[in-house]
N, C-alpha and C positions, 0 to 999 in steps of 0.2 A: 517227697517231703517226709512221709511216714518212715520210709526206709532209712533216710538220712538221720532222722531223729532216733530211730532204733539203734543205728550204728554208734551214734554219739553216746547214748545211754549205756550200751554194752561195753564201750571202751572205758567209760569212767566207772563202771560198776565194780570191776576188780580192784583198781587202786583205792576206791572209796571203801570197799570191804576190808582191804588191808589196813588202812588208817583207822577205821572203826574198830577192827579187831585189836589193834595196838592199844587204843584208848580203853577198851573193855578189859583187856588183859592186865593193864598196868596195876590196878589196885589189888589184883589177885597174886601178883608175883611175890609179895611179902610172905605169903603162906607156903611157898614151895620150900622144900628141904634145903639146908645149907649147901650140900654138895652141888645141887643144881644151880643155886644162886651164884656159886663161884664160877660157873660156866657162862653166866649171862653176859659178862663183858666181852666174851669172844663171839657172841651171836652176830653183832654188826660186822665184825671182821670176816666171818664166814659168808654172810650174805653179800658183802661187798666183793669178796674174792669170786664168788659164784657169778655175780653180775659182770665182773671184769672178764672172766673166762667166756661167758656167753657173748658179750659185746665184741670181744676180740675175734671169736670164732665166726660170728655173723657180720663182722666188719661194720659195726655200728660205732663209729668214732665219737660221735657226740655223747652217747650214753657212757662210753668208756671214760671220757674226760670228766663228765659229771660225777662218776663214781670215784675218780681220783680225788676230786675236790671233796667229796663226801668223806673219804678216808682221812684226809688232812683235817677236816672239820671234826671228825670223831676223836682224833688224837688231841686236838686242842681242847675239846670238851672234857675228855678224860683227865687231861693234865691241869686244866685251868679252873675247873669248878668242882673238884671232889671235896667231900667233907674232910676236915682235918687241915692239911697244909697245902693249899693249892699253889701252883706255880704262877706268880703274877704275870710273867711274860706270856705264858701259854693262855692265861685268861684274856689278855689283850688281843692275842692272835684270834682267839675264839670270837671275841666281839667284832673284830675287824672282818673276819670271814662271814659273820652274820650280815655284814653290809655288802660284801662283794658276791656272795652266793646268789641272791636274787638277780643281780645284774648279769651274772654269767648264765643263769638259766634263760633269761630273755635273749641274750646274745646267741646262745646255742640253738634256741628255738627258731631263730631266723636263718641260721646257717644251713646249707645243704649238706647232705651226708657225703663225706669224703673218705671214709675208712679210718683205720688206726695207724698203719705204718706207711701210708702214702705221704707225699710231700706236704699236702695240706694238713694231714693228721699230725705230722711232726711239728709243723709250724704252730698249730693250735696248742699242742702240748708245751712247746716253748713259751707260748704266750702265758699259759698257766704257771710255768716255772718262774717267769719274770714277775708275775703277780705275787707269788709266794716269797721271792727274794725281796721284793719291795716291802711287803708286810713285815718280814723279819727285820729288814733294815730300819724301817720306821719305828718298830717296837724297841729295837736295840739302841737307836739313836735318840729317840724322843719319848721314852717310856713314860716319864712323869707327865709330860704335856698331853700325850694321847690319853692317859688314864684320867686326867682332869677333864678333858673334853668329853670322853665317852661316859663318865660317871656323873659329871655335874654340869657339863656344857649344854646339854639338851634336856628338854622336858621329857619326862617318862610317861608313856601311855599306859594307863592302868587297865589290865585285862582281868577276866574272871579268875577265881581261885588263886589270887595273889600274883598272877603273871604280869610282867612289865616288859616293855620294849622302848628303847630310845626312839624319839620322834623320827629321825632319819631312817632307822631300820624299819619302823612301822610303815612309813610312806613307801619305802622301796619294796617291801613285801606285798603291800596292797597293790601298787602299780604293776609289779611283776605278775601277781596273780591274775589281774585283769587282762594283761597282755597275753599271758600264756593261755588263759581261757578262750580268748578270741582266736588265737592261733589254732587251738584245738577244734573250735567250732568250724573254722574254715578248712583246715587240712584233714581233720578226722583221722588222725594216726594214733596208734597206741603209744608211740614214743612221746608225743606231745602230752598225752594223758599222764604218762609216768613222770614227765618233767613237772607237771602241776602237782602231783602227789608228793614228789620229793621236795618241792618248794614249800608246801604246807607243812610237811614233817619237820623240816629244818626250822621253819618259823615257830613251831611248837617248842622245839628244843631251845631256841633263843629266848623264848618268852618264859619258860619254866625250867631253866637249866639245873637248878638245885633239887628238883623233885627226884626222889629215889627211883632209880632204874629208868627214868623217862628218856634220857639221852640214848641209852642202849636200845630201848624198845623202838623208839621212833626213827632212829638212824637205820636200824635193821629193817624197819618197815619201808623206809625210803629206798634202800638198796634192793629190797625184794620187789617193790613196784617197778623199779628200773629194769631189773632182770626179766621180770615177766613181760614188761613192755617190749623188750627185744624179741622174746619168743612170739608174742602176739603179732608184732610187725613182720617177722619172718614168715609166720603162718599166712598172713594176709598176702605177702608177696607170692607165696606158692599157690594160693587159692583165689587170687583176685587179679584180673587183667589190668596191667599198668596203664594202657592207653585209654580204655573206656571206663575203668573202675567198676566193671561188672564182674561177678564171679566167673572164674575161668573154667576151662574144660575139666580140669581136675575136680573142681567143686561140683560140676555137672555129673561126673561119673559117680561121685559119692551120693549125690541126690537120687540118682537112678536106682541105687541099691536100697533106698529108704522110702520108696513109693508104696502106697497101698494098692488096693484092687481097682480103684476108680481114679483115673487121671487122664489128662490130655497133654500131648506133646506137640509143639509147633516148631518148625524149622523156618527161619527167616533169612533171606539173602538179598543183598543190595544188587539191584539190576545194573548190568553193564559197568560194573565197578572197575574192571581192568581197563576198559577204554577210557573211563573217567580219569583213572590214575595216569594213563599215558598222555592224556590231553592236558591236565592241570598239574600233574606232579604229585609226589607222595605226601607232601605237606598238606596240600588241599585234601587229598584222600584221607589223611588222618582227621582233618576237621569234619569231614563227612561221617566217618565212623563214630566220632564222638557225638555228633548230633543225632545220628541214628540210635546209638546206644542210649542217649538221654531220653529219647522218645520211647524206646522199648522199655527202659527202666521205669517209666511212668505207667506201664500197663496196669489195668485194673482187674478186678475179679479174682484177686489172690494169685495172679501169675508171678512166677519166679524166673527172671531173665538170666541168661548166661551168654558169654561170648564163646561160641563153638570154635572159631578159628577164622582168620582172614576177615572176609566181609560177611561171614555167616554167624547167625545168632540162634539161640534156642530159648523157648519159653515153655515152662512146665506149669500146668494148672492142676494141682492136687485136688482130689475129691470133686472134680467137675466132669460133666458130660460134654460131648462135642458141640451140641447146640448151645450150651451155656457159655463156652469159651469163644465161639466164633465172633459175637458182637465186640468183645474186647480186642480181639486181634484186628478186626476191621477198623476199629477206632485208631489203633496204632498205625496201620497201613495208611489211612487217610491223613493222619496228622503229619506223617513223613512226606507224603506226596505234596501236601499243601505248603510245606515249609520252604521258604526262600532263604538259602544260606549265602551270606555275603562273604566272598572270598577274602581272606586276610591278605592285605598287601602292606607295603612299607609304611603307609600312612595310618593304618588301623592300629589302635592301641593294643599293646600286649595284655594289659590287665582286663580281666573279664568285666569288671564293673564299668570301665570306660568304654569297652567294646559294645556293651549292651546299650549304651546311650546312643551309639551311632546306628544301631539297627533300625531299619525303616527310614533312614535319612535319604536314601537314594544314592549314597556314595558307594562306589566300588561295584564290581561285577557280581551278580547274583546267579546262583545255580540251584537246581532242584534235583532230587533223586527220588527213586521209587524203590519199593521192596516187593518181593514175591514171597508168599507164605504157603507152606504145606502143613497140614494138620492131620493128626491121627489120634484115635481114641484107644484106651486100654481094652484088652480082651483077655479072657482066661486062657486063650490058646497061645498068647505071645508074651514074651518077656519085655521089660521096658526097653531094652536095646533093640529088640525087633520092632516095637511100636515106633521108636525113633527112626528106624530105617523106613518104616511105612510113611512117616511124615516127610522123610527126605525124598521118597519117590513122589509123594504128592507135590513137593516143591518143584521137582523137575516137570511135572505136568503143568504147574502154574507158569513155568518158564515157557513151555511149548505153546501155551494158550495165548501168549502175548505179554506176559509179565504184568506187574502191578495188580495182581489179583491174589485171592486166597483160595487154595484148592484143598479138598479133603478126600 
């Protein structure tokens, strides 16, 4: 629970900092020198281009498409709401995009990642092109009627500092923010966090479009949040195991280089896992690994869990002695041995919330597994890698002694 809360906070911290920085920087931009002010309109284009490159390189098609929408939104904002002689058609496009942007964010947040140039990626891009053509056609064909509806047909929601939003846009942004926040809490991905930041930034632009430099600053902030979301997501894929959601072996190797003089390393292995896989199949084996990982992830005493590989896991206790870490490891071992796992069958719901309701109902075959644990303590004579090897040897001793025990 604490680790999950920490991940959520860490994921929203960077986008929140970007939006806060944009809000704090906005009143100070009037004081910068004119040559730098002339470059400000190019800032969103630069950040959008950077985000497009990153999302294309890392094959994040959903972010790529949101950035495409953001680029079109920025064009409409620059053309439709400048001081002087705004383009009425572009202004209507800007208002209409303020309605479709939150809907698209919600839609993309529920879609699976399918890349950029894949068949699914091209179909999604075609969907956005159809949206754009429909908006242009509506503005060209019914410009007067749409203008009357958008400017006088709906009540305006009054916001602080003179901001206003038509009632439909306000409702869409609120609903989209709630849905995207729920998706972020459930999925815990940096991309979902970036979607929420982009949604809030566009809402700010729609509410205060005529504020000097505001569209440039907040659209650039939205693009930057999306670009950094791609980098964070790619980092997570490299350092986090996809099946168990535990830090991977690469993260473990980095952790080993950052240990102090006092620590404990434990190696944990699922007993008879190969035979279990041969009997029940790899799908059930994956269920077992997820269950074991969830129990290991709940370890107390400051333990940091990792998936070492296959059915083997590692837990590191920084600043702990062997006798201090043993009770926490024993608690994990017993919780796994006592857990009865209901094998998923064709009648068991795929959704976790529905599946939890069936646990303990007596339906379906149940299985249990055990783990063996080997533990070793730091020493001035050994490096962390050597201490981990000592823990591995202790694990083999636990296997030879009959399994489902902790050996040191």
